[in-house]
C-alpha positions in Angstrom: 101.3 93.3 82.0 100.2 96.5 80.4 98.4 99.4 81.9 96.8 102.8 81.1 98.6 104.6 83.9 99.3 108.3 83.2 101.4 110.8 85.0 99.9 114.1 86.2 99.8 117.0 83.7 103.2 118.6 83.1 101.8 122.1 83.8 99.8 121.4 86.9 99.4 123.5 90.0 101.1 122.3 93.2 98.1 120.4 94.7 97.2 118.8 91.4 100.8 117.7 90.9 101.3 116.3 94.4 97.9 114.5 94.4 98.4 113.3 90.8 101.8 111.6 91.7 100.3 110.1 94.9 97.3 108.6 93.0 99.6 107.3 90.3 101.7 105.4 92.9 98.6 104.1 94.5 97.4 102.8 91.1 100.7 101.1 90.4 100.5 99.2 93.8 96.9 98.1 93.0 97.9 97.2 89.4 100.7 95.0 90.6 98.1 92.9 92.5 95.9 92.3 89.5 95.4 88.6 88.7 97.3 87.3 91.8 95.8 84.4 93.6 95.4 84.7 97.4 98.1 82.0 97.8 100.6 84.1 95.7 99.6 87.3 97.4 100.6 85.9 100.8 103.7 84.1 99.6 107.0 85.5 100.7 109.7 85.7 98.1 112.4 87.0 100.4 113.6 84.5 103.0 114.8 87.1 105.5 111.7 89.2 105.1 108.6 87.0 105.6 106.2 89.9 105.8 107.3 91.3 102.4 104.4 89.8 100.5 102.0 91.6 98.1 99.2 91.3 100.7 101.6 92.6 103.4 102.5 95.6 101.2 98.8 96.5 100.7 98.1 96.2 104.4 101.1 98.3 105.3 100.1 101.0 102.8 96.5 101.1 104.1 97.9 101.8 107.6 100.5 104.3 106.3 97.7 106.4 104.8 95.8 106.1 108.1 98.9 107.1 110.1 99.7 110.2 108.2 96.3 111.7 107.5 94.0 110.4 110.2 96.4 110.2 113.2 99.2 112.7 112.5 97.2 115.3 110.5 93.8 115.1 112.1 95.0 114.0 115.5 93.1 110.7 115.6 93.6 107.9 118.0 96.9 106.1 117.3 95.7 103.0 119.2 93.4 102.2 116.3 96.4 101.7 114.0 98.6 98.6 114.4 101.7 100.5 113.2 101.4 102.9 116.1 99.7 100.7 118.8 102.0 98.8 121.1 101.3 95.6 119.2 104.8 95.0 118.0 107.0 96.1 115.1 105.6 95.3 111.7 102.0 94.7 113.0 100.7 96.8 110.1 102.2 94.2 107.7 100.3 91.3 109.3 97.3 90.4 107.2 95.9 87.7 109.4 95.7 85.6 106.2 92.8 87.7 104.9 92.0 87.6 101.2 93.8 90.1 98.9 90.5 91.4 97.7 89.5 92.3 101.3 92.9 94.0 101.9 92.6 96.0 98.6 89.0 97.1 99.5 90.3 98.4 102.9 93.2 100.2 101.1 90.7 101.7 98.6 88.5 102.9 101.5 91.4 104.4 103.3 92.6 106.2 100.2 89.1 107.6 99.7 89.1 108.8 103.3 92.6 110.3 102.8 91.3 112.1 99.7 88.4 113.5 101.7 90.7 114.8 104.4 93.1 116.4 101.9 90.2 118.0 99.9 89.0 119.8 103.1 92.4 121.2 104.1 95.0 123.7 102.9 98.5 122.4 102.1 99.7 124.8 104.7 97.6 123.3 107.5 99.7 121.7 110.2 99.1 118.3 111.8 97.2 118.2 115.0 99.0 115.3 116.8 101.6 116.8 119.0 102.5 113.4 120.5 104.5 112.6 117.4 107.3 114.8 116.0 106.0 114.3 112.5 102.6 115.5 113.6 104.0 119.0 113.4 104.5 118.9 109.6 102.2 120.7 107.3 99.9 118.8 104.9 102.2 119.5 102.0 105.1 117.8 103.7 102.9 114.8 104.7 101.6 114.4 101.2 105.1 114.6 99.6 106.2 111.9 102.2 103.2 109.8 101.2 104.2 110.1 97.5 107.7 108.9 98.5 106.5 106.1 100.7 103.9 104.8 98.3 106.4 105.0 95.4 108.9 103.1 97.4 106.5 100.3 98.1 105.1 100.3 94.6 108.7 99.5 93.6 108.8 96.7 96.1 105.5 95.4 94.7 107.1 95.5 91.2 110.0 93.3 92.4 107.7 91.0 94.5 105.4 90.4 91.5 108.3 89.6 89.2 109.7 87.1 91.8 106.2 85.6 92.2 105.4 84.9 88.6 107.8 86.7 86.3 105.2 89.5 85.5 106.9 92.8 84.6 105.8 96.2 83.6 105.8 99.8 84.7 103.6 101.6 82.1 
């Protein structure tokens, strides 16, 4: 497994660096899904963590982007998000058996929506959702958290993929 992934420029301004690292981690997650069958994408490789599938990771990350930028930053309705609705812990990992391509398309669309939100705001703008403690963070903090969260789960995807079919690779 090889890729053409590149890190952001070494001499980037703050916004370019943060968004560059976020996009790199997003690409790594998508890259780890390349060539997977739907069966493998939904196969759990950790007996005590049945939701930890490649499809589950993609679903979770879609809803993570939604949580931070549409709900916490813009003040959108948390009931539209299974991670925040009263539907049970881990609901954002539940794929309903939907095909990986569909989940990836939803993730792509959510990332594009996130990028639109970020492009229209200052890094110093503060979230609008006062119902959640983290809604009081500024956009800079939220984006840095998204880099951390996406990177963490891209690492999980690396391990899941290796356990599924032995495929390895970082760059």
